[in-house]
N, CA, C and O atoms as CSV, one atom per row, in Angstrom:
chain,resi,resn,atom,element,x,y,z
A,1,UNK,N,N,0.917,-1.119,0.295
A,1,UNK,CA,C,-0.033,0.189,-0.169
A,1,UNK,C,C,0.961,1.128,-0.191
A,1,UNK,O,O,2.085,0.940,0.275
A,2,UNK,N,N,0.483,2.402,-0.858
A,2,UNK,CA,C,1.311,3.421,-1.131
A,2,UNK,C,C,1.092,4.298,0.125
A,2,UNK,O,O,0.197,4.009,0.919
A,3,UNK,N,N,1.691,5.090,0.265
A,3,UNK,CA,C,1.740,6.548,1.523
A,3,UNK,C,C,0.221,7.118,0.968
A,3,UNK,O,O,0.006,7.114,-0.244
A,4,UNK,N,N,-0.739,7.571,1.856
A,4,UNK,CA,C,-1.679,8.191,1.709
A,4,UNK,C,C,-2.991,7.725,1.059
A,4,UNK,O,O,-3.988,8.375,0.744
A,5,UNK,N,N,-2.668,6.228,0.930
A,5,UNK,CA,C,-3.553,5.218,0.314
A,5,UNK,C,C,-4.272,4.392,1.250
A,5,UNK,O,O,-3.656,3.508,1.846
A,6,UNK,N,N,-5.518,4.576,1.454
A,6,UNK,CA,C,-6.181,3.916,2.621
A,6,UNK,C,C,-6.567,2.665,2.314
A,6,UNK,O,O,-6.750,1.853,3.221
A,7,UNK,N,N,-6.763,2.295,0.876
A,7,UNK,CA,C,-7.424,0.858,0.482
A,7,UNK,C,C,-6.005,-0.012,-0.258
A,7,UNK,O,O,-5.132,0.634,-0.837
A,8,UNK,N,N,-5.950,-1.250,-0.158
A,8,UNK,CA,C,-5.033,-1.797,-0.747
A,8,UNK,C,C,-5.102,-1.691,-2.595
A,8,UNK,O,O,-6.209,-1.752,-3.130
A,9,UNK,N,N,-4.103,-1.566,-3.272
A,9,UNK,CA,C,-4.208,-1.577,-4.475
A,9,UNK,C,C,-4.884,-2.441,-5.177
A,9,UNK,O,O,-5.174,-3.571,-4.786
A,10,UNK,N,N,-5.199,-1.915,-6.351
A,10,UNK,CA,C,-6.076,-2.555,-7.449
A,10,UNK,C,C,-5.024,-3.864,-8.154
A,10,UNK,O,O,-3.869,-3.703,-8.549
A,11,UNK,N,N,-5.633,-4.853,-8.161
A,11,UNK,CA,C,-4.844,-5.966,-8.860
A,11,UNK,C,C,-4.429,-5.673,-10.108
A,11,UNK,O,O,-4.967,-4.719,-10.669
A,12,UNK,N,N,-3.383,-6.437,-10.805
A,12,UNK,CA,C,-3.012,-6.075,-12.268
A,12,UNK,C,C,-4.180,-6.348,-13.053
A,12,UNK,O,O,-4.683,-5.452,-13.731
A,13,UNK,N,N,-4.729,-7.685,-13.017
A,13,UNK,CA,C,-5.832,-7.835,-13.723
A,13,UNK,C,C,-7.008,-6.516,-14.098
A,13,UNK,O,O,-7.403,-6.028,-15.156
A,14,UNK,N,N,-7.301,-6.260,-12.675
A,14,UNK,CA,C,-8.406,-5.412,-12.578
A,14,UNK,C,C,-7.961,-3.864,-13.483
A,14,UNK,O,O,-8.755,-3.208,-14.157
A,15,UNK,N,N,-6.671,-3.580,-13.292
A,15,UNK,CA,C,-6.207,-2.562,-14.084
A,15,UNK,C,C,-6.227,-2.622,-15.458
A,15,UNK,O,O,-6.406,-1.655,-16.199
A,16,UNK,N,N,-6.016,-3.924,-15.843
A,16,UNK,CA,C,-5.728,-4.069,-17.400
A,16,UNK,C,C,-7.191,-4.368,-17.781
A,16,UNK,O,O,-7.311,-4.341,-19.006
A,17,UNK,N,N,-8.351,-4.646,-17.135
A,17,UNK,CA,C,-9.671,-5.139,-17.417
A,17,UNK,C,C,-10.205,-3.407,-17.649
A,17,UNK,O,O,-10.630,-2.960,-18.715
A,18,UNK,N,N,-10.053,-2.648,-16.398
A,18,UNK,CA,C,-10.255,-1.251,-16.789
A,18,UNK,C,C,-9.912,-0.689,-17.677
A,18,UNK,O,O,-10.801,-0.199,-18.374
A,19,UNK,N,N,-8.471,-0.480,-18.091
A,19,UNK,CA,C,-8.045,0.040,-19.188
A,19,UNK,C,C,-8.782,-0.398,-20.665
A,19,UNK,O,O,-9.249,0.328,-21.543
A,20,UNK,N,N,-8.706,-1.675,-20.587
A,20,UNK,CA,C,-9.524,-2.263,-21.738
A,20,UNK,C,C,-11.280,-1.602,-21.907
A,20,UNK,O,O,-11.829,-1.345,-22.978
A,21,UNK,N,N,-11.803,-1.466,-20.701
A,21,UNK,CA,C,-13.061,-0.404,-20.919
A,21,UNK,C,C,-12.984,0.969,-21.163
A,21,UNK,O,O,-13.713,1.584,-21.942
A,22,UNK,N,N,-12.186,1.385,-20.558
A,22,UNK,CA,C,-11.923,2.784,-20.983
A,22,UNK,C,C,-11.446,2.813,-22.251
A,22,UNK,O,O,-11.903,3.782,-22.857
A,23,UNK,N,N,-10.730,2.161,-22.883
A,23,UNK,CA,C,-10.550,2.064,-24.487
A,23,UNK,C,C,-11.744,1.996,-25.236
A,23,UNK,O,O,-12.203,2.756,-26.089
A,24,UNK,N,N,-12.169,0.910,-24.738
A,24,UNK,CA,C,-13.725,0.610,-25.427
A,24,UNK,C,C,-14.847,1.850,-25.168
A,24,UNK,O,O,-15.865,1.994,-25.845
A,25,UNK,N,N,-14.514,2.551,-24.251
A,25,UNK,CA,C,-15.134,4.088,-24.356
A,25,UNK,C,C,-14.747,5.251,-25.239
A,25,UNK,O,O,-15.190,6.396,-25.323
A,26,UNK,N,N,-13.837,4.641,-25.837
A,26,UNK,CA,C,-13.082,6.184,-26.973
A,26,UNK,C,C,-12.051,6.414,-26.410
A,26,UNK,O,O,-11.466,7.289,-27.048
A,27,UNK,N,N,-11.345,6.033,-25.329
A,27,UNK,CA,C,-10.295,7.206,-24.791
A,27,UNK,C,C,-9.103,6.301,-25.362
A,27,UNK,O,O,-9.370,5.193,-25.827
A,28,UNK,N,N,-7.703,6.807,-25.323
A,28,UNK,CA,C,-6.473,5.998,-25.511
A,28,UNK,C,C,-6.045,5.630,-24.210
A,28,UNK,O,O,-5.251,4.690,-24.214
A,29,UNK,N,N,-6.287,6.016,-23.283
A,29,UNK,CA,C,-5.972,5.537,-22.021
A,29,UNK,C,C,-6.323,6.087,-20.809
A,29,UNK,O,O,-7.446,6.567,-20.959
A,30,UNK,N,N,-5.894,6.279,-19.565
A,30,UNK,CA,C,-6.543,6.813,-18.358
A,30,UNK,C,C,-6.201,8.393,-18.389
A,30,UNK,O,O,-7.010,9.266,-18.077
A,31,UNK,N,N,-4.746,8.640,-18.854
A,31,UNK,CA,C,-4.535,10.221,-18.826
A,31,UNK,C,C,-5.858,10.970,-19.907
A,31,UNK,O,O,-6.458,12.000,-19.599
A,32,UNK,N,N,-6.089,10.209,-21.126
A,32,UNK,CA,C,-6.787,10.519,-21.939
A,32,UNK,C,C,-8.361,10.979,-21.017
A,32,UNK,O,O,-8.971,12.047,-21.072
A,33,UNK,N,N,-8.601,10.047,-20.410
A,33,UNK,CA,C,-9.958,9.680,-19.921
A,33,UNK,C,C,-10.169,10.314,-18.617
A,33,UNK,O,O,-11.253,10.228,-18.039
A,34,UNK,N,N,-9.038,11.028,-18.078
A,34,UNK,CA,C,-9.195,11.783,-16.910
A,34,UNK,C,C,-10.172,13.126,-16.908
A,34,UNK,O,O,-10.811,13.307,-15.871
A,35,UNK,N,N,-10.289,13.800,-17.668
A,35,UNK,CA,C,-11.246,14.851,-17.766
A,35,UNK,C,C,-12.844,14.438,-17.716
A,35,UNK,O,O,-13.699,14.862,-16.938
A,36,UNK,N,N,-12.976,13.535,-18.726
A,36,UNK,CA,C,-14.449,13.065,-19.370
A,36,UNK,C,C,-14.599,12.363,-18.018
A,36,UNK,O,O,-15.576,12.775,-17.392
A,37,UNK,N,N,-13.922,11.457,-17.434
A,37,UNK,CA,C,-14.309,10.467,-16.420
A,37,UNK,C,C,-14.317,10.881,-14.932
A,37,UNK,O,O,-14.939,10.404,-13.983
A,38,UNK,N,N,-13.418,11.938,-15.006
A,38,UNK,CA,C,-13.301,12.865,-13.802
A,38,UNK,C,C,-12.339,12.223,-12.927
A,38,UNK,O,O,-12.531,12.415,-11.727
A,39,UNK,N,N,-11.160,11.368,-13.315
A,39,UNK,CA,C,-10.160,10.743,-12.793
A,39,UNK,C,C,-9.202,11.973,-11.879
A,39,UNK,O,O,-8.999,13.150,-12.179
A,40,UNK,N,N,-8.854,11.395,-10.993
A,40,UNK,CA,C,-7.910,12.049,-10.181
A,40,UNK,C,C,-6.419,12.059,-10.833
A,40,UNK,O,O,-6.116,11.224,-11.685
A,41,UNK,N,N,-5.726,12.814,-10.491
A,41,UNK,CA,C,-4.301,12.638,-11.128
A,41,UNK,C,C,-4.066,11.145,-11.066
A,41,UNK,O,O,-4.154,10.331,-11.985
A,42,UNK,N,N,-3.704,10.922,-9.612
A,42,UNK,CA,C,-3.412,9.588,-9.517
A,42,UNK,C,C,-3.783,8.336,-10.244
A,42,UNK,O,O,-3.038,7.463,-10.689
A,43,UNK,N,N,-5.249,8.437,-10.277
A,43,UNK,CA,C,-5.945,7.578,-11.237
A,43,UNK,C,C,-5.630,7.429,-12.714
A,43,UNK,O,O,-5.777,6.379,-13.341
A,44,UNK,N,N,-5.102,8.780,-13.304
A,44,UNK,CA,C,-4.865,8.795,-14.338
A,44,UNK,C,C,-3.240,8.357,-14.738
A,44,UNK,O,O,-2.742,8.171,-15.848
A,45,UNK,N,N,-2.770,8.292,-13.685
A,45,UNK,CA,C,-1.572,7.214,-13.848
A,45,UNK,C,C,-1.579,6.013,-13.831
A,45,UNK,O,O,-0.535,5.371,-13.943
A,46,UNK,N,N,-3.017,5.333,-13.657
A,46,UNK,CA,C,-3.365,4.073,-13.379
A,46,UNK,C,C,-2.960,3.632,-12.318
A,46,UNK,O,O,-2.156,2.701,-12.267
A,47,UNK,N,N,-3.352,4.108,-11.483
A,47,UNK,CA,C,-2.975,3.737,-9.723
A,47,UNK,C,C,-4.411,4.014,-9.330
A,47,UNK,O,O,-4.948,5.110,-9.494
A,48,UNK,N,N,-4.994,2.963,-8.806
A,48,UNK,CA,C,-6.200,2.393,-8.186
A,48,UNK,C,C,-6.328,1.705,-7.157
A,48,UNK,O,O,-5.636,0.688,-7.100
A,49,UNK,N,N,-7.212,2.011,-6.047
A,49,UNK,CA,C,-7.338,1.135,-4.934
A,49,UNK,C,C,-8.332,0.096,-5.551
A,49,UNK,O,O,-8.997,0.354,-6.555
A,50,UNK,N,N,-8.387,-1.097,-4.882
A,50,UNK,CA,C,-9.307,-2.316,-5.424
A,50,UNK,C,C,-10.685,-1.329,-5.425
A,50,UNK,O,O,-11.355,-1.314,-6.457
A,51,UNK,N,N,-11.006,-0.702,-4.545
A,51,UNK,CA,C,-12.525,-0.314,-4.433
A,51,UNK,C,C,-12.747,0.489,-5.480
A,51,UNK,O,O,-13.731,0.282,-6.190
A,52,UNK,N,N,-11.784,1.636,-5.773
A,52,UNK,CA,C,-11.983,2.476,-6.792
A,52,UNK,C,C,-12.111,1.788,-7.970
A,52,UNK,O,O,-13.032,2.129,-8.713
A,53,UNK,N,N,-11.321,0.810,-8.334
A,53,UNK,CA,C,-11.155,0.126,-9.715
A,53,UNK,C,C,-12.591,-0.847,-9.945
A,53,UNK,O,O,-13.178,-1.035,-11.011
A,54,UNK,N,N,-12.928,-1.369,-8.640
A,54,UNK,CA,C,-14.242,-2.194,-9.036
A,54,UNK,C,C,-15.481,-1.039,-8.911
A,54,UNK,O,O,-16.577,-1.350,-9.377
A,55,UNK,N,N,-15.352,-0.057,-8.447
A,55,UNK,CA,C,-16.576,1.033,-8.758
A,55,UNK,C,C,-16.509,1.337,-10.010
A,55,UNK,O,O,-17.534,1.261,-10.687
A,56,UNK,N,N,-15.496,1.678,-10.487
A,56,UNK,CA,C,-15.304,2.157,-11.820
A,56,UNK,C,C,-15.488,1.126,-12.671
A,56,UNK,O,O,-16.089,1.473,-13.687
A,57,UNK,N,N,-15.110,-0.327,-12.618
A,57,UNK,CA,C,-15.327,-1.218,-13.630
A,57,UNK,C,C,-17.052,-1.374,-13.658
A,57,UNK,O,O,-17.621,-1.413,-14.749
A,58,UNK,N,N,-17.680,-1.443,-12.623
A,58,UNK,CA,C,-19.201,-1.568,-12.593
A,58,UNK,C,C,-19.766,-0.401,-13.259
A,58,UNK,O,O,-20.572,-0.603,-14.168
A,59,UNK,N,N,-19.412,0.968,-12.887
A,59,UNK,CA,C,-19.953,1.920,-13.711
A,59,UNK,C,C,-19.755,1.767,-15.227
A,59,UNK,O,O,-20.749,1.780,-15.953
A,60,UNK,N,N,-18.657,1.638,-15.687
A,60,UNK,CA,C,-18.654,1.395,-17.036
A,60,UNK,C,C,-19.233,0.207,-17.865
A,60,UNK,O,O,-19.200,0.055,-19.086
A,61,UNK,N,N,-19.722,-0.525,-16.990
A,61,UNK,CA,C,-20.233,-2.026,-17.352
A,61,UNK,C,C,-21.826,-1.350,-17.599
A,61,UNK,O,O,-22.553,-1.602,-18.560
A,62,UNK,N,N,-22.085,-0.588,-16.653
A,62,UNK,CA,C,-23.480,-0.277,-16.445
A,62,UNK,C,C,-23.723,0.953,-17.584
A,62,UNK,O,O,-24.844,1.461,-17.575
A,63,UNK,N,N,-22.894,1.379,-18.408
A,63,UNK,CA,C,-23.167,2.498,-19.332
A,63,UNK,C,C,-23.846,1.985,-20.313
A,63,UNK,O,O,-23.497,0.878,-20.722
A,64,UNK,N,N,-25.105,2.739,-20.995
A,64,UNK,CA,C,-25.816,2.354,-21.690
A,64,UNK,C,C,-25.236,1.952,-23.090
A,64,UNK,O,O,-24.326,2.629,-23.569
A,65,UNK,N,N,-25.755,0.836,-23.777
A,65,UNK,CA,C,-24.716,0.369,-24.871
A,65,UNK,C,C,-23.556,-0.636,-24.542
A,65,UNK,O,O,-22.935,-1.189,-25.450
A,66,UNK,N,N,-23.282,-0.854,-23.215
A,66,UNK,CA,C,-22.189,-1.467,-23.172
A,66,UNK,C,C,-22.680,-2.927,-23.245
A,66,UNK,O,O,-21.852,-3.747,-23.640
A,67,UNK,N,N,-23.758,-3.309,-22.960
A,67,UNK,CA,C,-24.110,-4.771,-22.539
A,67,UNK,C,C,-24.306,-5.509,-24.265
A,67,UNK,O,O,-24.258,-6.712,-24.522
A,68,UNK,N,N,-24.520,-4.422,-25.213
A,68,UNK,CA,C,-24.375,-5.180,-26.676
A,68,UNK,C,C,-22.964,-5.182,-27.431
A,68,UNK,O,O,-22.916,-5.488,-28.622
A,69,UNK,N,N,-21.899,-4.858,-26.764
A,69,UNK,CA,C,-20.672,-4.609,-27.120
A,69,UNK,C,C,-20.390,-3.450,-27.954
A,69,UNK,O,O,-19.247,-3.280,-28.378
A,70,UNK,N,N,-21.348,-2.621,-28.230
A,70,UNK,CA,C,-21.211,-1.546,-29.198
A,70,UNK,C,C,-20.574,-0.360,-28.111
A,70,UNK,O,O,-20.822,-0.426,-26.907
A,71,UNK,N,N,-19.753,0.689,-28.680
A,71,UNK,CA,C,-19.072,1.689,-28.084
A,71,UNK,C,C,-20.151,2.824,-27.956
A,71,UNK,O,O,-21.193,3.045,-28.571
A,72,UNK,N,N,-19.493,3.471,-26.904
A,72,UNK,CA,C,-20.708,4.578,-26.215
A,72,UNK,C,C,-20.436,5.922,-27.243
A,72,UNK,O,O,-19.302,6.226,-27.612
A,73,UNK,N,N,-21.453,6.543,-27.573
A,73,UNK,CA,C,-21.672,7.460,-28.423
A,73,UNK,C,C,-20.802,8.700,-27.807
A,73,UNK,O,O,-20.382,8.653,-26.650
A,74,UNK,N,N,-20.579,9.741,-28.614
A,74,UNK,CA,C,-19.923,10.945,-28.368
A,74,UNK,C,C,-21.069,11.876,-27.109
A,74,UNK,O,O,-22.293,11.876,-27.237
A,75,UNK,N,N,-20.539,12.396,-26.285
A,75,UNK,CA,C,-21.369,13.171,-25.553
A,75,UNK,C,C,-21.612,14.693,-26.092
A,75,UNK,O,O,-20.570,15.349,-26.099
A,76,UNK,N,N,-22.821,15.420,-26.563
A,76,UNK,CA,C,-23.190,16.388,-27.343
A,76,UNK,C,C,-22.314,17.619,-26.783
A,76,UNK,O,O,-21.819,18.502,-27.483
A,77,UNK,N,N,-22.226,17.511,-25.454
A,77,UNK,CA,C,-21.997,18.748,-24.567
A,77,UNK,C,C,-20.264,18.725,-24.671
A,77,UNK,O,O,-19.649,19.775,-24.485
A,78,UNK,N,N,-19.609,17.566,-24.953
A,78,UNK,CA,C,-18.433,17.709,-24.843
A,78,UNK,C,C,-17.572,18.037,-26.070
A,78,UNK,O,O,-17.619,17.589,-27.215
A,79,UNK,N,N,-16.688,19.043,-25.437
A,79,UNK,CA,C,-15.730,19.593,-26.468
A,79,UNK,C,C,-15.096,18.452,-27.362
A,79,UNK,O,O,-15.114,18.542,-28.590
A,80,UNK,N,N,-14.612,17.525,-26.794
A,80,UNK,CA,C,-13.689,16.667,-27.577
A,80,UNK,C,C,-14.522,15.531,-27.978
A,80,UNK,O,O,-13.942,14.449,-28.082
A,81,UNK,N,N,-15.913,15.587,-28.247
A,81,UNK,CA,C,-16.630,14.402,-28.581
A,81,UNK,C,C,-16.458,13.336,-27.945
A,81,UNK,O,O,-17.204,12.514,-28.477
A,82,UNK,N,N,-15.877,12.834,-27.063
A,82,UNK,CA,C,-15.735,11.807,-25.984
A,82,UNK,C,C,-17.217,11.648,-25.107
A,82,UNK,O,O,-17.990,12.537,-24.748
A,83,UNK,N,N,-17.291,10.261,-24.922
A,83,UNK,CA,C,-18.153,10.132,-24.228
A,83,UNK,C,C,-18.169,10.213,-22.604
A,83,UNK,O,O,-17.439,9.435,-21.991
A,84,UNK,N,N,-19.092,11.257,-21.800
A,84,UNK,CA,C,-18.753,10.969,-20.379
A,84,UNK,C,C,-19.440,9.973,-19.696
A,84,UNK,O,O,-20.603,9.812,-20.068
A,85,UNK,N,N,-18.965,9.129,-18.634
A,85,UNK,CA,C,-19.726,8.137,-18.354
A,85,UNK,C,C,-20.464,8.640,-17.201
A,85,UNK,O,O,-19.880,9.295,-16.337
A,86,UNK,N,N,-21.559,8.409,-17.139
A,86,UNK,CA,C,-22.578,8.589,-15.749
A,86,UNK,C,C,-23.081,7.287,-15.287
A,86,UNK,O,O,-22.960,6.248,-15.937
A,87,UNK,N,N,-23.756,7.402,-13.927
A,87,UNK,CA,C,-24.228,6.373,-13.729
A,87,UNK,C,C,-25.960,6.869,-13.876
A,87,UNK,O,O,-26.322,8.005,-14.183
A,88,UNK,N,N,-26.931,5.631,-13.553
A,88,UNK,CA,C,-28.076,6.097,-13.718
A,88,UNK,C,C,-28.743,7.373,-13.041
A,88,UNK,O,O,-29.683,7.910,-13.627
A,89,UNK,N,N,-28.298,7.865,-11.853
A,89,UNK,CA,C,-28.501,9.220,-11.625
A,89,UNK,C,C,-28.110,10.501,-12.241
A,89,UNK,O,O,-28.588,11.614,-12.022
A,90,UNK,N,N,-27.130,10.152,-13.077
A,90,UNK,CA,C,-26.332,11.464,-13.558
A,90,UNK,C,C,-24.963,11.928,-13.053
A,90,UNK,O,O,-24.310,12.886,-13.466
A,91,UNK,N,N,-24.680,11.131,-12.157
A,91,UNK,CA,C,-23.378,11.802,-11.334
A,91,UNK,C,C,-22.181,11.162,-11.932
A,91,UNK,O,O,-22.294,10.061,-12.472
A,92,UNK,N,N,-21.236,11.671,-11.882
A,92,UNK,CA,C,-19.960,11.227,-12.756
A,92,UNK,C,C,-19.473,10.004,-12.147
A,92,UNK,O,O,-20.031,9.588,-11.131
A,93,UNK,N,N,-18.428,9.343,-12.692
A,93,UNK,CA,C,-17.884,8.304,-11.896
A,93,UNK,C,C,-16.726,8.845,-10.758
A,93,UNK,O,O,-16.572,8.198,-9.722
A,94,UNK,N,N,-16.208,9.642,-10.930
A,94,UNK,CA,C,-15.602,10.475,-10.115
A,94,UNK,C,C,-16.144,10.582,-8.601
A,94,UNK,O,O,-15.683,10.160,-7.540
A,95,UNK,N,N,-17.354,11.343,-8.932
A,95,UNK,CA,C,-18.288,11.566,-7.636
A,95,UNK,C,C,-18.696,10.380,-6.955
A,95,UNK,O,O,-18.652,10.321,-5.726
A,96,UNK,N,N,-19.081,9.456,-7.645
A,96,UNK,CA,C,-19.578,7.999,-7.024
A,96,UNK,C,C,-18.740,7.244,-6.458
A,96,UNK,O,O,-19.146,6.449,-5.610
A,97,UNK,N,N,-17.422,7.309,-6.779
A,97,UNK,CA,C,-16.002,6.803,-6.306
A,97,UNK,C,C,-15.761,7.630,-5.173
A,97,UNK,O,O,-15.506,7.134,-4.076
A,98,UNK,N,N,-15.823,8.809,-5.356
A,98,UNK,CA,C,-15.464,9.477,-4.143
A,98,UNK,C,C,-16.557,9.222,-2.760
A,98,UNK,O,O,-16.077,8.986,-1.651
A,99,UNK,N,N,-17.904,9.293,-2.954
A,99,UNK,CA,C,-18.669,9.012,-2.044
A,99,UNK,C,C,-18.595,7.527,-1.640
A,99,UNK,O,O,-18.536,7.339,-0.425
A,100,UNK,N,N,-18.590,6.607,-2.307
A,100,UNK,CA,C,-18.315,5.093,-1.654
A,100,UNK,C,C,-17.019,4.969,-1.501
A,100,UNK,O,O,-16.692,3.793,-1.346
A,101,UNK,N,N,-15.726,6.087,-1.473
A,101,UNK,CA,C,-14.762,5.804,-0.530
A,101,UNK,C,C,-14.801,6.305,0.638
A,101,UNK,O,O,-14.152,5.791,1.549
A,102,UNK,N,N,-15.654,7.524,0.849
A,102,UNK,CA,C,-16.015,8.064,1.950
A,102,UNK,C,C,-16.656,7.181,2.901
A,102,UNK,O,O,-16.238,6.912,4.027
A,103,UNK,N,N,-17.719,6.753,2.341
A,103,UNK,CA,C,-18.554,5.750,3.306
A,103,UNK,C,C,-17.669,4.687,3.712
A,103,UNK,O,O,-17.604,4.536,4.932
A,104,UNK,N,N,-16.947,3.884,2.981
A,104,UNK,CA,C,-15.943,2.836,3.344
A,104,UNK,C,C,-14.900,3.567,4.823
A,104,UNK,O,O,-14.842,3.036,5.932
A,105,UNK,N,N,-14.410,4.449,4.551
A,105,UNK,CA,C,-13.583,4.994,5.443
A,105,UNK,C,C,-14.389,5.397,6.711
A,105,UNK,O,O,-13.802,5.125,7.759
A,106,UNK,N,N,-15.540,5.955,6.836
A,106,UNK,CA,C,-16.346,6.285,7.496
A,106,UNK,C,C,-16.756,5.046,8.597
A,106,UNK,O,O,-16.446,5.043,9.789
A,107,UNK,N,N,-17.366,4.221,8.036
A,107,UNK,CA,C,-17.630,2.950,8.411
A,107,UNK,C,C,-16.293,1.967,9.148
A,107,UNK,O,O,-16.476,1.250,10.132
A,108,UNK,N,N,-15.137,2.099,8.536
A,108,UNK,CA,C,-14.127,1.575,9.085
A,108,UNK,C,C,-13.845,2.222,10.342
A,108,UNK,O,O,-13.512,1.499,11.282
A,109,UNK,N,N,-13.935,3.616,10.530
A,109,UNK,CA,C,-13.446,4.208,11.782
A,109,UNK,C,C,-14.524,4.155,12.651
A,109,UNK,O,O,-14.378,4.744,13.722
A,110,UNK,N,N,-15.821,3.453,12.388
A,110,UNK,CA,C,-17.006,3.450,13.510
A,110,UNK,C,C,-16.666,2.499,14.665
A,110,UNK,O,O,-16.379,1.353,14.322
A,111,UNK,N,N,-16.653,2.740,15.788
A,111,UNK,CA,C,-16.704,1.560,16.719
A,111,UNK,C,C,-17.784,0.096,16.445
A,111,UNK,O,O,-18.939,0.351,16.105
A,112,UNK,N,N,-17.559,-0.733,16.532
A,112,UNK,CA,C,-18.363,-1.966,16.333
A,112,UNK,C,C,-19.828,-1.746,17.310
A,112,UNK,O,O,-20.965,-1.985,16.904
A,113,UNK,N,N,-19.561,-1.362,18.335
A,113,UNK,CA,C,-20.858,-1.366,19.192
A,113,UNK,C,C,-21.862,-0.379,18.431
A,113,UNK,O,O,-23.033,-0.621,18.138
A,114,UNK,N,N,-21.201,0.685,18.202
A,114,UNK,CA,C,-22.292,1.908,17.330
A,114,UNK,C,C,-22.729,1.176,16.092
A,114,UNK,O,O,-23.927,1.143,15.815
A,115,UNK,N,N,-21.928,0.647,15.408
A,115,UNK,CA,C,-22.651,-0.046,14.304
A,115,UNK,C,C,-23.918,-1.164,14.442
A,115,UNK,O,O,-24.953,-1.338,13.798
A,116,UNK,N,N,-23.315,-1.817,15.591
A,116,UNK,CA,C,-24.470,-3.068,15.809
A,116,UNK,C,C,-25.218,-2.239,16.606
A,116,UNK,O,O,-26.207,-2.972,16.619
A,117,UNK,N,N,-25.618,-1.106,17.424
A,117,UNK,CA,C,-26.704,-0.314,17.595
A,117,UNK,C,C,-27.410,0.119,16.514
A,117,UNK,O,O,-28.618,-0.095,16.619
A,118,UNK,N,N,-27.040,0.689,15.452
A,118,UNK,CA,C,-27.550,1.304,14.512
A,118,UNK,C,C,-28.179,-0.129,13.554
A,118,UNK,O,O,-29.226,0.060,12.934
A,119,UNK,N,N,-27.574,-1.388,13.477
A,119,UNK,CA,C,-28.355,-2.226,12.700
A,119,UNK,C,C,-29.381,-2.889,13.424
A,119,UNK,O,O,-30.366,-3.295,12.807
A,120,UNK,N,N,-29.262,-3.085,14.907
A,120,UNK,CA,C,-30.568,-3.400,15.583
A,120,UNK,C,C,-31.560,-2.339,15.447
A,120,UNK,O,O,-32.711,-2.772,15.382
A,121,UNK,N,N,-31.419,-0.883,15.379
A,121,UNK,CA,C,-32.344,-0.031,15.656
A,121,UNK,C,C,-32.992,0.064,14.159
A,121,UNK,O,O,-34.063,0.647,13.989
A,122,UNK,N,N,-32.415,-0.428,13.292
A,122,UNK,CA,C,-32.784,-0.642,11.721
A,122,UNK,C,C,-33.635,-2.351,11.640
A,122,UNK,O,O,-34.041,-2.768,10.556
A,123,UNK,N,N,-33.783,-3.104,12.826
A,123,UNK,CA,C,-34.533,-4.214,12.594
A,123,UNK,C,C,-33.665,-5.466,12.657
A,123,UNK,O,O,-34.137,-6.570,12.927
A,124,UNK,N,N,-32.341,-5.243,12.391
A,124,UNK,CA,C,-31.386,-6.378,12.288
A,124,UNK,C,C,-30.957,-6.913,13.816
A,124,UNK,O,O,-30.824,-6.249,14.845
A,125,UNK,N,N,-30.797,-8.264,13.611
A,125,UNK,CA,C,-30.331,-8.928,15.112
A,125,UNK,C,C,-28.841,-9.356,15.107
A,125,UNK,O,O,-28.486,-10.261,14.352
A,126,UNK,N,N,-27.943,-8.723,15.942
A,126,UNK,CA,C,-26.740,-8.563,15.951
A,126,UNK,C,C,-26.592,-9.683,16.919
A,126,UNK,O,O,-27.355,-9.744,17.883
A,127,UNK,N,N,-25.626,-10.611,16.723
A,127,UNK,CA,C,-24.979,-11.528,17.623
A,127,UNK,C,C,-23.651,-11.032,18.127
A,127,UNK,O,O,-22.934,-10.491,17.285
A,128,UNK,N,N,-23.243,-11.116,19.250
A,128,UNK,CA,C,-22.126,-10.755,19.963
A,128,UNK,C,C,-21.172,-11.777,19.669
A,128,UNK,O,O,-21.648,-12.875,19.378
A,129,UNK,N,N,-19.644,-11.629,19.684
A,129,UNK,CA,C,-18.782,-12.621,19.298
A,129,UNK,C,C,-18.408,-13.574,20.643
A,129,UNK,O,O,-17.889,-14.690,20.663
A,130,UNK,N,N,-18.805,-12.829,21.619
A,130,UNK,CA,C,-18.536,-13.663,22.943
A,130,UNK,C,C,-18.266,-15.083,22.732
A,130,UNK,O,O,-18.044,-15.819,23.694
């Protein structure tokens, strides 16, 4: 794990698969896709956490037209003519990845008793590991 990165790095297979999906979306690589996909500078260099890579892969696969193998069409509002990948609610991939990462980090820092109490409040049964 590199400095400042809180999650384990993505596997080589994840990054290769992600690159193939980015290229299928009409980009030459991560750097080319940085603006349209909202990638950070670190991600544009091909450095992803497993969570980030997984979320980006899921969102690229959920892109309309990706299930039939066809490439995404250009975004009419884009100056480059490249497609901007968004999820069902219209938020960019970067925003969705950041939100998911924040949620994971928040939960990771929560005491187990607090999490168990919230689950019980929502109707779940939580057994203690005693």
